[in-house]
GULO-106322 format. One record per residue (C-alpha): residue number from 1; residue in one letter; x, y, z negated. Coordinates in nm, 4 decimals, always signed. Example, Ala and Ser with C-alpha at 12.3 -4.5 7.8 and 13.67 -1.06 7.14 Angstrom:
<atoms>
(1,'A',(+1.2300,-0.4500,-0.7800))
(2,'S',(+1.3670,-0.1060,-0.7140))
</atoms>
This chain:
<atoms>
(1,'X',(+3.6128,-3.4775,-5.3237))
(2,'X',(+3.7081,-3.6959,-5.0278))
(3,'X',(+3.5451,-3.6056,-4.6971))
(4,'X',(+3.3438,-3.8674,-4.5107))
(5,'X',(+3.5551,-3.9118,-4.1973))
(6,'X',(+3.2486,-4.0035,-3.9928))
(7,'X',(+3.1271,-3.6449,-4.0423))
(8,'X',(+3.4561,-3.4884,-3.9242))
(9,'X',(+3.5178,-3.3935,-3.5635))
(10,'X',(+3.8943,-3.4620,-3.5191))
(11,'X',(+4.1204,-3.2677,-3.2797))
(12,'X',(+4.0964,-3.3898,-2.9217))
(13,'X',(+4.3660,-3.1811,-2.7491))
(14,'X',(+4.6252,-3.1206,-3.0242))
(15,'X',(+4.9656,-3.1905,-2.8733))
(16,'X',(+4.8241,-3.1198,-2.5252))
(17,'X',(+4.6720,-2.7727,-2.5250))
(18,'X',(+4.8561,-2.6584,-2.8376))
(19,'X',(+5.1151,-2.8017,-3.0826))
(20,'X',(+5.0020,-3.0861,-3.3048))
(21,'X',(+5.2136,-3.0098,-3.6134))
(22,'X',(+5.1054,-2.7358,-3.8575))
(23,'X',(+5.4458,-2.5660,-3.8644))
(24,'X',(+5.4870,-2.5466,-3.4873))
(25,'X',(+5.1225,-2.4507,-3.4345))
(26,'X',(+5.1421,-2.1688,-3.6900))
(27,'X',(+5.4588,-2.0355,-3.5273))
(28,'X',(+5.2997,-2.0543,-3.1822))
(29,'X',(+4.9832,-1.8697,-3.2813))
(30,'X',(+5.1837,-1.6018,-3.4639))
(31,'X',(+5.4073,-1.5623,-3.1600))
(32,'X',(+5.1134,-1.4902,-2.9282))
(33,'X',(+4.9509,-1.2563,-3.1781))
(34,'X',(+5.2708,-1.0570,-3.2163))
(35,'X',(+5.3310,-1.0533,-2.8405))
(36,'X',(+4.9782,-0.9264,-2.7819))
(37,'X',(+5.0187,-0.6547,-3.0470))
(38,'X',(+5.3428,-0.5425,-2.8837))
(39,'X',(+5.2004,-0.5464,-2.5325))
(40,'X',(+4.8516,-0.4081,-2.5942))
(41,'X',(+4.8935,-0.2112,-2.9154))
(42,'X',(+4.7554,-0.2851,-3.2591))
(43,'X',(+4.3962,-0.3179,-3.1333))
(44,'X',(+4.2847,-0.0597,-3.3866))
(45,'X',(+3.9211,-0.0072,-3.2987))
(46,'X',(+3.5737,-0.0425,-3.4373))
(47,'X',(+3.5737,-0.4139,-3.5079))
(48,'X',(+3.3868,-0.6206,-3.2502))
(49,'X',(+3.0671,-0.8012,-3.3281))
(50,'X',(+3.1367,-1.0463,-3.0471))
(51,'X',(+3.4326,-1.1507,-2.8363))
(52,'X',(+3.4907,-1.3521,-2.5215))
(53,'X',(+3.8193,-1.5450,-2.5154))
(54,'X',(+3.9748,-1.8150,-2.2910))
(55,'X',(+4.0201,-2.1810,-2.3800))
(56,'X',(+4.3135,-2.3075,-2.1736))
(57,'X',(+4.6437,-2.4389,-2.3027))
(58,'X',(+4.8181,-2.1746,-2.5108))
(59,'X',(+5.1130,-2.1499,-2.2732))
(60,'X',(+4.8686,-2.0287,-2.0086))
(61,'X',(+4.6036,-1.8281,-2.1949))
(62,'X',(+4.7462,-1.7750,-2.5453))
(63,'X',(+4.8439,-1.4127,-2.4838))
(64,'X',(+4.5011,-1.3209,-2.3502))
(65,'X',(+4.3241,-1.4951,-2.6385))
(66,'X',(+4.5526,-1.3206,-2.8888))
(67,'X',(+4.4677,-0.9808,-2.7377))
(68,'X',(+4.1096,-1.0408,-2.8462))
(69,'X',(+4.1818,-1.2030,-3.1802))
(70,'X',(+4.4056,-0.9194,-3.2991))
(71,'X',(+4.0962,-0.6982,-3.3062))
(72,'X',(+3.9536,-0.9066,-3.5913))
(73,'X',(+4.2283,-0.8228,-3.8414))
(74,'X',(+4.0386,-0.5353,-4.0016))
(75,'X',(+3.7454,-0.7709,-4.0698))
(76,'X',(+3.9503,-1.0729,-4.1734))
(77,'X',(+3.8016,-1.0770,-4.5246))
(78,'X',(+3.4485,-0.9970,-4.4136))
(79,'X',(+3.3830,-1.2526,-4.1400))
(80,'X',(+3.2583,-1.5715,-4.3047))
(81,'X',(+3.0634,-1.7249,-4.0172))
(82,'X',(+3.1614,-1.7718,-3.6515))
(83,'X',(+2.8959,-1.8675,-3.3989))
(84,'X',(+3.0935,-2.0450,-3.1258))
(85,'X',(+2.9632,-2.1088,-2.7733))
(86,'X',(+3.1685,-2.2916,-2.5120))
(87,'X',(+3.0936,-2.4640,-2.1800))
(88,'X',(+3.0807,-2.8421,-2.1542))
(89,'X',(+3.3658,-3.0135,-1.9708))
(90,'X',(+3.2898,-3.3784,-2.0483))
(91,'X',(+2.9230,-3.4695,-2.0847))
(92,'X',(+2.6704,-3.2437,-1.9158))
(93,'X',(+2.3660,-3.1113,-2.0996))
(94,'X',(+2.0770,-2.8868,-1.9926))
(95,'X',(+2.0620,-2.6669,-2.3019))
(96,'X',(+2.2762,-2.6134,-2.6109))
(97,'X',(+2.4180,-2.8905,-2.8280))
(98,'X',(+2.5203,-2.9044,-3.1919))
(99,'X',(+2.7358,-3.1956,-3.3107))
(100,'X',(+2.6249,-3.4559,-3.5627))
(101,'X',(+2.9389,-3.3875,-3.7649))
(102,'X',(+2.9672,-3.1384,-4.0508))
(103,'X',(+3.3346,-3.0406,-4.0248))
(104,'X',(+3.5812,-2.9597,-3.7461))
(105,'X',(+3.9453,-3.0462,-3.8016))
(106,'X',(+4.2617,-2.8924,-3.6596))
(107,'X',(+4.6290,-2.9357,-3.7527))
(108,'X',(+4.5826,-2.6295,-3.9766))
(109,'X',(+4.3040,-2.7879,-4.1793))
(110,'X',(+3.9295,-2.8416,-4.1847))
(111,'X',(+3.6606,-2.5889,-4.0993))
(112,'X',(+3.3090,-2.6585,-4.2313))
(113,'X',(+2.9955,-2.6179,-4.0267))
(114,'X',(+2.7382,-2.3715,-4.1545))
(115,'X',(+2.4532,-2.6201,-4.1917))
(116,'X',(+2.2052,-2.3555,-4.3113))
(117,'X',(+2.2686,-2.1409,-4.0036))
(118,'X',(+2.2430,-2.4455,-3.7761))
(119,'X',(+1.9059,-2.5283,-3.9314))
(120,'X',(+1.7735,-2.1869,-3.8183))
(121,'X',(+1.7926,-2.2887,-3.4523))
(122,'X',(+1.7057,-2.6575,-3.4658))
(123,'X',(+1.3364,-2.5902,-3.3986))
(124,'X',(+1.4193,-2.4405,-3.0570))
(125,'X',(+1.3476,-2.6585,-2.7534))
(126,'X',(+1.6818,-2.5689,-2.5943))
(127,'X',(+1.8888,-2.6844,-2.8966))
(128,'X',(+1.9631,-3.0532,-2.9594))
(129,'X',(+2.2112,-3.2579,-3.1601))
(130,'X',(+2.4297,-3.4392,-2.9086))
(131,'X',(+2.7642,-3.5432,-3.0416))
(132,'X',(+2.8964,-3.7014,-2.7207))
(133,'X',(+2.9421,-3.3675,-2.5451))
(134,'X',(+3.1522,-3.2397,-2.8381))
(135,'X',(+3.3826,-3.5370,-2.8879))
(136,'X',(+3.6521,-3.4727,-2.6251))
(137,'X',(+3.5714,-3.1157,-2.5226))
(138,'X',(+3.8353,-2.8475,-2.5792))
(139,'X',(+3.6358,-2.5279,-2.5216))
(140,'X',(+3.5676,-2.4709,-2.8932))
(141,'X',(+3.8572,-2.6602,-3.0475))
(142,'X',(+4.1360,-2.4427,-2.9046))
(143,'X',(+3.9967,-2.1351,-3.0841))
(144,'X',(+4.0131,-2.2842,-3.4319))
(145,'X',(+4.3879,-2.2259,-3.4943))
(146,'X',(+4.3535,-1.8572,-3.3994))
(147,'X',(+4.0510,-1.8187,-3.6262))
(148,'X',(+4.2250,-2.0074,-3.9081))
(149,'X',(+4.5265,-1.7780,-3.8779))
(150,'X',(+4.3328,-1.4491,-3.8632))
(151,'X',(+4.0352,-1.5067,-4.0950))
(152,'X',(+4.0472,-1.5727,-4.4666))
(153,'X',(+3.7623,-1.8191,-4.5132))
(154,'X',(+3.4857,-1.9068,-4.2698))
(155,'X',(+3.2398,-2.1646,-4.1454))
(156,'X',(+3.1251,-2.2257,-3.7877))
(157,'X',(+2.8138,-2.2915,-3.5830))
(158,'X',(+2.9658,-2.4860,-3.2887))
(159,'X',(+2.7505,-2.4963,-2.9762))
(160,'X',(+2.8364,-2.6548,-2.6443))
(161,'X',(+2.6409,-2.4731,-2.3741))
(162,'X',(+2.5198,-2.6591,-2.0665))
(163,'X',(+2.2984,-2.4785,-1.8164))
(164,'X',(+2.0302,-2.2978,-2.0157))
(165,'X',(+1.8654,-1.9776,-1.8989))
(166,'X',(+2.0322,-1.6615,-2.0322))
(167,'X',(+1.7148,-1.5898,-2.2290))
(168,'X',(+1.7504,-1.9264,-2.4067))
(169,'X',(+2.1060,-1.8377,-2.5094))
(170,'X',(+1.9931,-1.4901,-2.6140))
(171,'X',(+1.7212,-1.6397,-2.8338))
(172,'X',(+1.9805,-1.8487,-3.0190))
(173,'X',(+2.2158,-1.5535,-3.0596))
(174,'X',(+1.9431,-1.3283,-3.1962))
(175,'X',(+1.8483,-1.5853,-3.4577))
(176,'X',(+2.2123,-1.6205,-3.5674))
(177,'X',(+2.3199,-1.2576,-3.5177))
(178,'X',(+2.3443,-1.1716,-3.8871))
(179,'X',(+2.5438,-0.8774,-4.0176))
(180,'X',(+2.9134,-0.7993,-4.0529))
(181,'X',(+2.9727,-1.1486,-4.1925))
(182,'X',(+2.8955,-1.3050,-3.8527))
(183,'X',(+3.1190,-1.3093,-3.5461))
(184,'X',(+2.9939,-1.4272,-3.2077))
(185,'X',(+3.2610,-1.6065,-3.0039))
(186,'X',(+3.2025,-1.7065,-2.6421))
(187,'X',(+3.4665,-1.9321,-2.4898))
(188,'X',(+3.5282,-1.9034,-2.1161))
(189,'X',(+3.7955,-1.9134,-1.8506))
(190,'X',(+3.7436,-1.7254,-1.5244))
(191,'X',(+3.7993,-1.8306,-1.1612))
(192,'X',(+3.9479,-2.1761,-1.1039))
(193,'X',(+4.2135,-2.2937,-0.8582))
(194,'X',(+4.2178,-1.9958,-0.6236))
(195,'X',(+4.5195,-1.8292,-0.4747))
(196,'X',(+4.6749,-1.5622,-0.6937))
(197,'X',(+4.5401,-1.2769,-0.4782))
(198,'X',(+4.1881,-1.4217,-0.4488))
(199,'X',(+4.1736,-1.4871,-0.8221))
(200,'X',(+4.2667,-1.1282,-0.8996))
(201,'X',(+3.9856,-0.9997,-0.6776))
(202,'X',(+3.7246,-1.2384,-0.8152))
(203,'X',(+3.8262,-1.1843,-1.1765))
(204,'X',(+3.8168,-0.8075,-1.1314))
(205,'X',(+3.4546,-0.8368,-1.0158))
(206,'X',(+3.3846,-1.0437,-1.3271))
(207,'X',(+3.5564,-0.7840,-1.5452))
(208,'X',(+3.3394,-0.5081,-1.4074))
(209,'X',(+3.0235,-0.7160,-1.4501))
(210,'X',(+3.1000,-0.7797,-1.8170))
(211,'X',(+3.2038,-0.4205,-1.8859))
(212,'X',(+2.8823,-0.2983,-1.7238))
(213,'X',(+2.6697,-0.5615,-1.9033))
(214,'X',(+2.5439,-0.6874,-1.5688))
(215,'X',(+2.4373,-1.0509,-1.6062))
(216,'X',(+2.3218,-1.0654,-1.2427))
(217,'X',(+2.6763,-1.0333,-1.1115))
(218,'X',(+2.8281,-1.3528,-1.2562))
(219,'X',(+2.8217,-1.6327,-1.0002))
(220,'X',(+2.9009,-2.0012,-1.0280))
(221,'X',(+3.2678,-1.9603,-0.9347))
(222,'X',(+3.3494,-1.6677,-1.1641))
(223,'X',(+3.3428,-1.8038,-1.5186))
(224,'X',(+3.2902,-2.1541,-1.6559))
(225,'X',(+3.1260,-2.0005,-1.9637))
(226,'X',(+2.8927,-1.7819,-1.7579))
(227,'X',(+2.5720,-1.9221,-1.9107))
(228,'X',(+2.6776,-1.8194,-2.2604))
(229,'X',(+2.8264,-1.4928,-2.1316))
(230,'X',(+2.5018,-1.3978,-1.9569))
(231,'X',(+2.3059,-1.4628,-2.2745))
(232,'X',(+2.5492,-1.2512,-2.4752))
(233,'X',(+2.5259,-0.9734,-2.2166))
(234,'X',(+2.1471,-0.9663,-2.2507))
(235,'X',(+2.1684,-0.9356,-2.6293))
(236,'X',(+2.4487,-0.6782,-2.6115))
(237,'X',(+2.2493,-0.4683,-2.3681))
(238,'X',(+1.9372,-0.4828,-2.5859))
(239,'X',(+2.1364,-0.3924,-2.8972))
(240,'X',(+2.3281,-0.1087,-2.7307))
(241,'X',(+2.6752,-0.2605,-2.7636))
(242,'X',(+2.9778,-0.1364,-2.5724))
(243,'X',(+3.2361,-0.3588,-2.4059))
(244,'X',(+3.6129,-0.3182,-2.3944))
(245,'X',(+3.8445,-0.5404,-2.1926))
(246,'X',(+4.1328,-0.6490,-2.4147))
(247,'X',(+4.3266,-0.8317,-2.1412))
(248,'X',(+4.2804,-1.0023,-1.8065))
(249,'X',(+4.5347,-1.2129,-1.6149))
(250,'X',(+4.5760,-1.5612,-1.4691))
(251,'X',(+4.8039,-1.8625,-1.4994))
(252,'X',(+5.0219,-1.7224,-1.2223))
(253,'X',(+5.1131,-1.4402,-1.4605))
(254,'X',(+5.2078,-1.6746,-1.7435))
(255,'X',(+5.3285,-2.0297,-1.6859))
(256,'X',(+5.1829,-2.1558,-1.3601))
(257,'X',(+5.2427,-2.1477,-0.9859))
(258,'X',(+5.0596,-1.8867,-0.7788))
(259,'X',(+4.9058,-2.1084,-0.5132))
(260,'X',(+4.6255,-2.2385,-0.7393))
(261,'X',(+4.5616,-2.0349,-1.0518))
(262,'X',(+4.3025,-2.0125,-1.3292))
(263,'X',(+4.1867,-1.6739,-1.4545))
(264,'X',(+4.1606,-1.5624,-1.8176))
(265,'X',(+4.0063,-1.2610,-1.9862))
(266,'X',(+3.9183,-1.1390,-2.3329))
(267,'X',(+3.6478,-0.8845,-2.4114))
(268,'X',(+3.5312,-0.7066,-2.7258))
(269,'X',(+3.1663,-0.6147,-2.7900))
(270,'X',(+3.1169,-0.3425,-3.0501))
(271,'X',(+2.8719,-0.0760,-3.1641))
(272,'X',(+3.0957,+0.2020,-3.0342))
(273,'X',(+3.3297,+0.2317,-2.7358))
(274,'X',(+3.6813,+0.1188,-2.8180))
(275,'X',(+4.0278,+0.1542,-2.6753))
(276,'X',(+4.2893,-0.1188,-2.6735))
(277,'X',(+4.6488,-0.0462,-2.5737))
(278,'X',(+4.6720,-0.0104,-2.1981))
(279,'X',(+4.2937,+0.0531,-2.1715))
(280,'X',(+4.3388,+0.3986,-2.3241))
(281,'X',(+4.3099,+0.5681,-1.9867))
(282,'X',(+4.0572,+0.3217,-1.8474))
(283,'X',(+3.8073,+0.5769,-1.7219))
(284,'X',(+4.0634,+0.7898,-1.5411))
(285,'X',(+4.2474,+0.4906,-1.4000))
(286,'X',(+3.9290,+0.3219,-1.2819))
(287,'X',(+3.8099,+0.6396,-1.1143))
(288,'X',(+4.1404,+0.6904,-0.9373))
(289,'X',(+4.1504,+0.3307,-0.8216))
(290,'X',(+3.7931,+0.3533,-0.6961))
(291,'X',(+3.8510,+0.6915,-0.5319))
(292,'X',(+4.1584,+0.5759,-0.3419))
(293,'X',(+3.9942,+0.2565,-0.2212))
(294,'X',(+3.6575,+0.4106,-0.1334))
(295,'X',(+3.8146,+0.7027,+0.0486))
(296,'X',(+4.0341,+0.4732,+0.2538))
(297,'X',(+3.7293,+0.2656,+0.3459))
(298,'X',(+3.5288,+0.5715,+0.4482))
(299,'X',(+3.8198,+0.7164,+0.6417))
(300,'X',(+3.8382,+0.3986,+0.8486))
(301,'X',(+3.4771,+0.2783,+0.8638))
(302,'X',(+3.2532,+0.5607,+0.7433))
(303,'X',(+3.1185,+0.6305,+1.0907))
(304,'X',(+3.0221,+0.2659,+1.1236))
(305,'X',(+2.8179,+0.2925,+0.8034))
(306,'X',(+2.6396,+0.6009,+0.9384))
(307,'X',(+2.5552,+0.4093,+1.2541))
(308,'X',(+2.4257,+0.1135,+1.0543))
(309,'X',(+2.2013,+0.3458,+0.8507))
(310,'X',(+2.0768,+0.5185,+1.1648))
(311,'X',(+2.0076,+0.1953,+1.3530))
(312,'X',(+1.8120,+0.0573,+1.0584))
(313,'X',(+1.5902,+0.3665,+1.0536))
(314,'X',(+1.5444,+0.3726,+1.4317))
(315,'X',(+1.4653,+0.0024,+1.4499))
(316,'X',(+1.1944,+0.0424,+1.1878))
(317,'X',(+1.0426,+0.3400,+1.3703))
(318,'X',(+1.0303,+0.1534,+1.7014))
(319,'X',(+0.8572,-0.1353,+1.5205))
(320,'X',(+1.1343,-0.3748,+1.6039))
(321,'X',(+1.2243,-0.6482,+1.3586))
(322,'X',(+1.4355,-0.5245,+1.0695))
(323,'X',(+1.7979,-0.4988,+1.1685))
(324,'X',(+1.9831,-0.8158,+1.0763))
(325,'X',(+2.3266,-0.7579,+0.9324))
(326,'X',(+2.5791,-1.0061,+1.0637))
(327,'X',(+2.8449,-0.9723,+0.7978))
(328,'X',(+3.1100,-1.1559,+0.9959))
(329,'X',(+3.1070,-0.8785,+1.2569))
(330,'X',(+3.2076,-0.6145,+1.0017))
(331,'X',(+3.5486,-0.5495,+0.8434))
(332,'X',(+3.6085,-0.7200,+0.5103))
(333,'X',(+3.6040,-0.3804,+0.3361))
(334,'X',(+3.2375,-0.3421,+0.4344))
(335,'X',(+3.1592,-0.7024,+0.3428))
(336,'X',(+3.2816,-0.6424,-0.0129))
(337,'X',(+3.0146,-0.5620,-0.2724))
(338,'X',(+2.9466,-0.1923,-0.3115))
(339,'X',(+2.6780,+0.0431,-0.4417))
(340,'X',(+2.5534,+0.3437,-0.2481))
(341,'X',(+2.2837,+0.6079,-0.2233))
(342,'X',(+2.1509,+0.7175,+0.1156))
(343,'X',(+2.0167,+1.0722,+0.1320))
(344,'X',(+1.8135,+1.2304,+0.4118))
(345,'X',(+1.7770,+1.6080,+0.4359))
(346,'X',(+1.5525,+1.8097,+0.6661))
(347,'X',(+1.6603,+2.1644,+0.7400))
(348,'X',(+1.8758,+2.1552,+0.4307))
(349,'X',(+1.6018,+2.0269,+0.1994))
(350,'X',(+1.5728,+1.6790,+0.0496))
(351,'X',(+1.3668,+1.4418,+0.2662))
(352,'X',(+1.4394,+1.1113,+0.0937))
(353,'X',(+1.6967,+0.9510,-0.1343))
(354,'X',(+1.7201,+0.5886,-0.2489))
(355,'X',(+2.0189,+0.3947,-0.3788))
(356,'X',(+2.1796,+0.1286,-0.5937))
(357,'X',(+2.3581,+0.1854,-0.9233))
(358,'X',(+2.5210,-0.1578,-0.9369))
(359,'X',(+2.7372,-0.3229,-0.6701))
(360,'X',(+2.5506,-0.6508,-0.6256))
(361,'X',(+2.5613,-0.7078,-0.2477))
(362,'X',(+2.7850,-0.6242,+0.0516))
(363,'X',(+2.8271,-0.2494,+0.0989))
(364,'X',(+2.7108,-0.2574,+0.4597))
(365,'X',(+2.3926,-0.4394,+0.3542))
(366,'X',(+2.3352,-0.1915,+0.0721))
(367,'X',(+2.3669,+0.0964,+0.3178))
(368,'X',(+2.1179,-0.0585,+0.5617))
(369,'X',(+1.8596,-0.1398,+0.2942))
(370,'X',(+1.8830,+0.1954,+0.1184))
(371,'X',(+1.8679,+0.3914,+0.4448))
(372,'X',(+1.5406,+0.2234,+0.5331))
(373,'X',(+1.4002,+0.2841,+0.1850))
(374,'X',(+1.5084,+0.6495,+0.1848))
(375,'X',(+1.3266,+0.7018,+0.5150))
(376,'X',(+1.0085,+0.5097,+0.4424))
(377,'X',(+0.9750,+0.4181,+0.0744))
(378,'X',(+1.0649,+0.7300,-0.1250))
(379,'X',(+0.7265,+0.7966,-0.2860))
(380,'X',(+0.7995,+1.1688,-0.3152))
(381,'X',(+0.7693,+1.2089,+0.0616))
(382,'X',(+0.5666,+1.0898,+0.3580))
(383,'X',(+0.7268,+0.8231,+0.5721))
(384,'X',(+0.9769,+0.9588,+0.8213))
(385,'X',(+0.8216,+1.0025,+1.1677))
(386,'X',(+0.9631,+0.9544,+1.5158))
(387,'X',(+0.8918,+1.3199,+1.5907))
(388,'X',(+1.1150,+1.4307,+1.3044))
(389,'X',(+1.4027,+1.2314,+1.4510))
(390,'X',(+1.3340,+1.3722,+1.7964))
(391,'X',(+1.3521,+1.7235,+1.6597))
(392,'X',(+1.7069,+1.6406,+1.5520))
(393,'X',(+1.6866,+1.8239,+1.2209))
(394,'X',(+1.7373,+1.5266,+0.9910))
(395,'X',(+2.0833,+1.4930,+0.8391))
(396,'X',(+2.2187,+1.1758,+0.6803))
(397,'X',(+2.4530,+1.1330,+0.3866))
(398,'X',(+2.5952,+0.8178,+0.2289))
(399,'X',(+2.7405,+0.8279,-0.1232))
(400,'X',(+2.9453,+0.5283,-0.2385))
(401,'X',(+2.9360,+0.4916,-0.6168))
(402,'X',(+3.2081,+0.3878,-0.8586))
(403,'X',(+3.1254,+0.1383,-1.1353))
(404,'X',(+2.9419,+0.3226,-1.4102))
(405,'X',(+3.1257,+0.3783,-1.7382))
(406,'X',(+2.9419,+0.4053,-2.0743))
(407,'X',(+2.9729,+0.7338,-2.2603))
(408,'X',(+3.0053,+0.7572,-2.6392))
(409,'X',(+2.8491,+1.0522,-2.8151))
(410,'X',(+2.6933,+1.1461,-3.1486))
(411,'X',(+2.4539,+1.4164,-3.0313))
(412,'X',(+2.3322,+1.5979,-2.7228))
(413,'X',(+2.5879,+1.8704,-2.7902))
(414,'X',(+2.8652,+1.6127,-2.8081))
(415,'X',(+2.7529,+1.4589,-2.4799))
(416,'X',(+2.7346,+1.7943,-2.3020))
(417,'X',(+3.0953,+1.8747,-2.3946))
(418,'X',(+3.2104,+1.5511,-2.2281))
(419,'X',(+3.0234,+1.5907,-1.8991))
(420,'X',(+3.2381,+1.7103,-1.6066))
(421,'X',(+3.0396,+1.9498,-1.3843))
(422,'X',(+3.0734,+1.8838,-1.0145))
(423,'X',(+3.2355,+1.5452,-1.0704))
(424,'X',(+3.0129,+1.3221,-1.2813))
(425,'X',(+2.7014,+1.1456,-1.1717))
(426,'X',(+2.4929,+1.0348,-1.4685))
(427,'X',(+2.2642,+0.7430,-1.5438))
(428,'X',(+2.0297,+0.7864,-1.8392))
(429,'X',(+1.8543,+0.4850,-1.9899))
(430,'X',(+1.5997,+0.4844,-2.2694))
(431,'X',(+1.4168,+0.1541,-2.2965))
(432,'X',(+1.2488,+0.0971,-1.9623))
(433,'X',(+1.2846,+0.4604,-1.8554))
(434,'X',(+1.5748,+0.5542,-1.6332))
(435,'X',(+1.7004,+0.8600,-1.4492))
(436,'X',(+1.9915,+0.9043,-1.2072))
(437,'X',(+2.1573,+1.2204,-1.0810))
(438,'X',(+2.4296,+1.2066,-0.8157))
(439,'X',(+2.7210,+1.4525,-0.8457))
(440,'X',(+2.5740,+1.6553,-0.5586))
(441,'X',(+2.2928,+1.7657,-0.7940))
(442,'X',(+2.5483,+1.9934,-0.9625))
(443,'X',(+2.5125,+2.2211,-0.6572))
(444,'X',(+2.1564,+2.3024,-0.7666))
(445,'X',(+2.2048,+2.2618,-1.1437))
(446,'X',(+2.5548,+2.3889,-1.2279))
(447,'X',(+2.4987,+2.4250,-1.6056))
(448,'X',(+2.5641,+2.0982,-1.7971))
(449,'X',(+2.2780,+2.1454,-2.0445))
(450,'X',(+2.0283,+2.2178,-1.7671))
(451,'X',(+2.1671,+1.9280,-1.5642))
(452,'X',(+2.1166,+1.6847,-1.8506))
(453,'X',(+1.7729,+1.8107,-1.9506))
(454,'X',(+1.6495,+1.7868,-1.5935))
(455,'X',(+1.7858,+1.4329,-1.5860))
(456,'X',(+1.5733,+1.3563,-1.8908))
(457,'X',(+1.2696,+1.4900,-1.7086))
(458,'X',(+1.3478,+1.2694,-1.4116))
(459,'X',(+1.3547,+0.9720,-1.6485))
(460,'X',(+1.0065,+1.0644,-1.7717))
(461,'X',(+1.1240,+1.2168,-2.0998))
(462,'X',(+1.0749,+1.5660,-2.2350))
(463,'X',(+1.3626,+1.8126,-2.2067))
(464,'X',(+1.4089,+1.8211,-2.5844))
(465,'X',(+1.3899,+1.4429,-2.6245))
(466,'X',(+1.6650,+1.2812,-2.8286))
(467,'X',(+1.7166,+0.9334,-2.9730))
(468,'X',(+2.0111,+0.7385,-3.1104))
(469,'X',(+1.9172,+0.4572,-2.8714))
(470,'X',(+1.9674,+0.6781,-2.5658))
(471,'X',(+2.2347,+0.5419,-2.3290))
(472,'X',(+2.4264,+0.7498,-2.0744))
(473,'X',(+2.6743,+0.6259,-1.8154))
(474,'X',(+2.8944,+0.8289,-1.5850))
(475,'X',(+3.0151,+0.7532,-1.2341))
(476,'X',(+3.1870,+0.9318,-0.9460))
(477,'X',(+3.1265,+0.9073,-0.5729))
(478,'X',(+3.2882,+0.9346,-0.2342))
(479,'X',(+3.0740,+1.0215,+0.0649))
(480,'X',(+3.0304,+1.0764,+0.4352))
(481,'X',(+2.7720,+1.2863,+0.6227))
(482,'X',(+2.6234,+1.3310,+0.9668))
(483,'X',(+2.4385,+1.6479,+1.0645))
(484,'X',(+2.1989,+1.4359,+1.2694))
(485,'X',(+2.0917,+1.0718,+1.2733))
(486,'X',(+2.3599,+0.9066,+1.4928))
(487,'X',(+2.2441,+0.7430,+1.8136))
(488,'X',(+2.5611,+0.5727,+1.9388))
(489,'X',(+2.6638,+0.2372,+1.7947))
(490,'X',(+3.0214,+0.2549,+1.9119))
(491,'X',(+3.1439,+0.5397,+1.6902))
(492,'X',(+3.4233,+0.4338,+1.4596))
(493,'X',(+3.6187,+0.7539,+1.4022))
(494,'X',(+3.5357,+0.8817,+1.0567))
(495,'X',(+3.4821,+1.2341,+0.9321))
(496,'X',(+3.4494,+1.1898,+0.5586))
(497,'X',(+3.4771,+1.4001,+0.2492))
(498,'X',(+3.5318,+1.3485,-0.1200))
(499,'X',(+3.2492,+1.4402,-0.3517))
</atoms>
């Protein structure tokens, strides 16, 4: 039966972003898939429920996209529906837009829309039919040849995403989530037109945010598909998914100059942690990278952080205005986002401890805020008094935290065998209940089972509590201490230690 051409969305960037002839396009897609398999391994993992992949010209982002698409091979016969979400580049919209067409065309053939699935979301206020935003946009189109090469037979739910709230995107995804027949595909590039070095730094922050399922950490300049990504992150977090980075690079690594580059990344969201090629030693490598960088920062500027913490506490006690942090006056290492805990001890006993698990603001600001909270807002203790400072028996410790890494386990016994006494800090999350132990707690609780069960108690759970929905993350720290609250603001020589 002949297709009504008015209901077909034709290719808009064939011959521009990718080859326009079937033979050349097939060869190009196969080339990138084979290159990705050679470079990153066979991507043998628990098949992802959702992926994030870039949408630039293949010469720039084809390798990174292929690193993600190779992971679908084991489900090639099972995936029959792909929910596609991409940012709008042509005609802006506030919510999410479906096209008025019923088929998308590429040089490799036609792909039908899943009209029944689309009907499930049409009652939502944030979803409209708006064909104009689809007509010339490439963010969904460039993925079709990869999908057509990998999958056997499938239909699509193509959504252009404007600027909806993450919860609006999450609502759509939950309605279309389905089972193993459904793949969620979010299309996004990363930073745009930065220098090579700046792009690497920005894109690494984005990588960590996605791996940690932190939708608060994606800013306007980090990913053009951030609105869809943030919605996916919310759903993934609620459903207990794990994230693996398949690849991350920029156009300066592939086919472009390095003065103005565009970043690309691909991520896999699955029910269980997965390993792809060079990510096999991700935890160890990340910890080493963090440890080297954090230790260097503390060696150079740790004393300055102690002074900042002390001045914040003293200013509050003297009823002065809260200390204002002038970021420009601090080294760039302290202006970079970092997470810390500030601990106060009195005569060797805990007197207050407050901190941040996620790096969402400048480290120096995090230190100042958490120092003040540890002194005056830890509900386990009375507010710190001026007399206690005068007595000079309050010590101060700052712990800088690495990004937290999800742990995979089948039982409490399995988890306990993976925990590294003296090294790991743990974050336990069960619904709205949360508990955190820094590595220093191992000094008081050296047995892993006792350590973990006391962590459950801190989270408001019983010691014998267990659930398959329980989430545990590990992190490591580097720290610096002062036996007293510093009084001089001109101390810059650091006496730090690794934790």
